[in-house]
N, C-alpha and C positions, 0 to 999 in steps of 0.2 A: 615733471609737471604736468599739469592738464592741458590739452589741448584748448587753444579759445577761437572763436569763431574770427574772422576778420571784422574789426571793427568794435569786438568785443575786450573786457577787460584783459589785461598786462598781470600777467603771473604777481603772485605777491610773496611768491618764495621760489627762490632760483639757487644751483648749484654754480658760484662764478669762477669758483678754481681748485683743483683737485692737485694734489704733491703728494710724496711716500711719508707724509707725515701726518695726510688728515687734509681735510675739503673746508671750504670755508661757503657760507650761505648769505643770501640777500634776503631778508626777513624785510618785508614793505622798505625801511626806509634806514633798516640797519646791519651791518653784517657782523656774521658771528661762526670762529673756527671750532671745527670739529676735529678735534687728533683723534688716529685709531687705537694710540696707545692707549684713552680713556672710555672709545666707544670700537672693541675689535670686531663687533659685528660687518664694521663697512670696510673695513679693511680686503678681505680678499673680496670686494665685492665688484660688477663688473661695473662700468661707466655707464652703460646703459639705466641700471638700477640706482646708479647713485642719485642722478640723475633725476629719475621720475618723485620727486616729493611733491607731496602734495600738504598746502592748509590748511587745518580743518577747522578750526578756529584760532581767534588772535593767540593762544599762547599753544596749542597743540600740529606737530608736525607725522606726516605720515610717508613711508616708503614703502609701498603697496608688493614690489616685485620679493623686498627681504623680509614683510611682514613687520615691519619696527617702526614704532614710533614714542615721539618723545618730545615732552614740553620743552616750550622753548625758555624756560626759567631752570632746565637742567642743563641745557645747554652754559647760558649766562652768569648762572652761580654753581660751576656743579662740587659748591662743598657744602652745599645746602642737601646736597644726595647722593652722600656716601656708599650706599651700596651701588657697585659697577659690576659686570658681566666678567667673568676670570677666564673666557677662551681659554682653551688648551689647544692646540691642535694630537697632540698626543700624549695624553694623561701619563703616567707613571702608573704600572701596575700595582693593584693595593697590595701591601706587603703582610702579613701578620707577625709580631714579635715576638721570638721565641726565647723562654725562658731559659737560663742556664742552670743545667742541674751539675755537681758535686757529689 
């Protein structure tokens, strides 16, 4: 979250809770759940990196420490955004198929 000067505006976005399954974002007057299963780049992030989120405009969130940006709509309606990262910690080595010779 951006720091606010005393007497300044309060944050329009904040992380309100973190669990092993994901985290909750309070964006103005609504709360949204961000599941790690659908947004794996957040799973191993530090708490500080998760908490450092900015609302760049009404529909755009940015985590500068993680270099991740998301539209609010993609969290609200994930079915409209079917392309989801498939992060793998240890991808299997590439194997070629050998043809059987008889």
